[in-house]
C-alpha positions as CSV (number, residue, x, y, z in Angstrom):
1,M,97.9,117.9,80.1
2,T,94.7,119.8,79.4
3,P,93.9,120.8,75.9
4,A,95.4,124.2,76.7
5,G,98.6,122.5,77.6
6,R,98.4,123.0,81.3
7,P,99.2,120.1,83.7
8,D,96.3,118.4,85.4
9,R,95.6,115.3,87.5
10,E,95.9,112.9,84.6
11,S,99.2,114.3,83.4
12,A,100.6,114.1,87.0
13,L,99.6,110.4,87.1
14,R,101.1,109.7,83.7
15,L,104.4,111.3,84.8
16,A,104.3,109.2,88.1
17,Q,103.6,106.1,86.0
18,K,106.5,106.9,83.7
19,T,108.8,107.5,86.6
20,F,107.8,104.3,88.3
21,N,108.2,102.3,85.1
22,A,111.7,103.8,84.7
23,Q,112.6,102.3,88.1
24,Q,112.9,105.7,89.7
25,R,111.6,106.9,93.0
26,V,108.2,108.7,92.7
27,E,108.4,111.9,94.7
28,V,105.8,114.6,95.2
29,N,108.4,117.4,94.9
30,D,109.8,115.9,91.6
31,L,106.4,115.6,90.1
32,A,105.5,119.2,91.0
33,A,108.8,120.5,89.6
34,A,108.5,118.6,86.4
35,L,104.9,119.8,85.8
36,G,105.6,123.4,86.9
37,V,103.1,123.3,89.8
38,N,103.5,123.4,93.5
39,R,103.4,120.5,96.0
40,V,100.0,121.5,97.3
41,T,98.5,121.1,93.8
42,I,100.0,117.6,93.5
43,Y,98.5,116.7,97.0
44,R,95.1,118.1,95.9
45,W,95.1,116.2,92.7
46,L,96.6,112.9,93.9
47,G,97.0,112.8,97.7
48,D,100.2,111.9,99.5
49,R,103.0,109.8,98.1
50,D,101.5,106.5,99.3
51,A,98.2,107.4,97.5
52,I,100.1,108.2,94.3
53,L,102.0,104.9,94.4
54,A,98.8,103.0,95.1
55,E,97.2,104.6,92.0
56,V,100.2,104.0,89.8
57,V,100.4,100.3,90.9
58,W,96.6,99.9,90.6
59,R,96.7,101.2,87.0
60,L,99.4,98.6,86.2
61,G,97.7,95.9,88.1
62,E,94.3,96.3,86.7
63,R,95.5,96.2,83.1
64,T,97.7,93.2,83.9
65,M,94.9,91.3,85.5
66,L,92.4,92.0,82.8
67,D,94.9,91.1,80.1
68,A,95.7,87.9,82.0
69,Y,92.1,87.0,82.3
70,A,91.4,87.7,78.6
71,S,94.2,85.3,77.5
72,A,93.8,82.7,80.3
73,A,93.1,79.1,79.2
74,G,90.3,77.1,80.7
75,S,87.2,78.1,82.5
76,G,86.0,78.4,86.1
77,G,88.6,77.8,88.8
78,T,91.2,76.8,86.2
79,R,90.8,80.1,84.3
80,I,91.0,82.1,87.5
81,A,94.1,80.1,88.7
82,N,95.7,80.7,85.3
83,T,94.8,84.4,85.5
84,M,96.2,84.9,88.9
85,S,99.4,82.9,88.1
86,A,100.0,85.1,85.0
87,F,99.4,88.2,87.2
88,V,102.0,87.0,89.7
89,R,104.5,86.2,87.0
90,Q,104.0,89.6,85.3
91,T,104.1,91.4,88.5
92,L,107.5,89.8,89.4
93,A,108.7,90.5,85.8
94,H,107.9,94.2,85.8
95,A,111.1,96.1,86.3
96,G,109.4,99.0,88.1
97,M,107.6,96.7,90.5
98,R,110.8,94.7,91.2
99,H,112.6,98.0,91.9
100,F,109.8,99.2,94.2
101,L,109.6,95.9,96.1
102,T,113.4,95.7,96.4
103,N,114.3,99.3,97.2
104,E,111.2,100.4,99.1
105,T,110.1,97.2,100.7
106,E,108.3,98.7,103.7
107,T,106.6,101.3,101.6
108,A,105.6,98.8,99.0
109,L,104.1,96.4,101.6
110,R,102.2,99.3,103.2
111,V,100.9,100.6,99.9
112,L,100.0,97.2,98.4
113,T,98.5,95.4,101.4
114,R,96.8,97.9,103.7
115,G,93.2,98.5,102.8
116,G,93.4,102.3,103.4
117,H,95.7,102.7,100.4
118,T,93.1,101.4,98.0
119,F,95.2,99.0,96.0
120,Q,94.4,95.7,97.7
121,P,90.6,96.4,98.1
122,R,90.4,97.2,94.4
123,L,92.4,94.1,93.4
124,V,90.1,91.9,95.6
125,A,87.0,93.5,94.0
126,L,88.4,92.9,90.5
127,V,89.1,89.2,91.3
128,E,85.7,88.9,92.8
129,Q,84.2,90.2,89.5
130,L,86.1,87.6,87.5
131,L,85.0,84.8,89.9
132,T,81.4,86.0,89.6
133,R,81.7,86.1,85.8
134,E,82.9,82.5,85.8
135,R,80.2,81.5,88.3
136,D,77.5,83.2,86.3
137,A,78.7,81.4,83.1
138,G,78.2,78.1,85.0
139,A,81.9,77.3,85.0
140,L,82.4,77.8,88.7
141,P,80.2,76.3,91.4
142,A,78.7,78.7,93.9
143,G,80.2,76.6,96.7
144,D,80.2,77.4,100.4
145,I,82.4,80.4,100.3
146,D,81.4,84.0,99.6
147,P,83.0,85.2,96.3
148,H,84.5,88.2,98.1
149,D,86.2,85.9,100.6
150,L,87.5,83.6,97.8
151,A,88.8,86.6,95.9
152,Y,90.5,87.8,99.1
153,L,92.1,84.4,99.5
154,C,93.3,84.4,95.9
155,V,94.8,87.8,96.2
156,R,96.5,86.9,99.5
157,V,97.9,83.7,98.0
158,G,99.3,85.7,95.1
159,E,100.8,88.3,97.4
160,S,102.4,85.7,99.6
161,F,104.5,84.5,96.7
162,V,105.2,88.0,95.3
163,Y,106.3,89.4,98.7
164,T,107.9,86.2,100.1
165,D,111.4,87.7,100.2
166,A,110.1,90.5,102.4
167,I,108.1,88.2,104.6
168,T,110.3,85.1,104.9
169,G,113.5,86.0,103.2
170,E,112.9,83.3,100.5
171,P,113.0,84.4,96.8
172,P,109.7,85.0,95.1
173,D,108.5,81.9,93.3
174,P,105.7,82.2,90.8
175,D,105.6,78.4,90.4
176,R,104.7,77.9,94.0
177,A,102.0,80.6,93.6
178,E,100.6,78.7,90.6
179,R,100.5,75.4,92.5
180,A,98.8,77.0,95.5
181,L,96.2,78.8,93.4
182,R,95.4,75.7,91.4
183,Y,94.9,73.8,94.6
184,L,92.7,76.5,96.1
185,L,90.5,76.8,92.9
186,R,90.1,73.2,91.9
């Protein structure tokens, strides 16, 4: 809410985040009604439902990734593998994410993996920043792969094990993600 107590873009996002975390479906009409504004205002502030969901999940994901990196052991590839492994585990443990992935699988895959929805490109950019930080500290060799491409691979490996039930029907397995990331980043 603004200082005058009127709803604004940020209060709409906070409400969407609270709804998502409570394992409830985020809907434009519900946000508008709860804030006392019309749907057009929500669309103007946040975009369509997919854009809202992408922003909600990005806020969760960014904080989760940064916290995982801050507490990850090791340096270089080991630290990035530990970071990504923690990110996968925390993503799978988050009740709102589990609910979203289970109950809105097609929407979740669209929002989380298609570049136009901004979640995945921002996640790749964040992982690239972390890889570059490790490389600049001398803990990760420059190698023959562009940091952006390596970041993309890391994100795709993590996604593969988070969304595996939707892709192959197998249950998500953070241990497999950890082994794959350690192998990739050794």
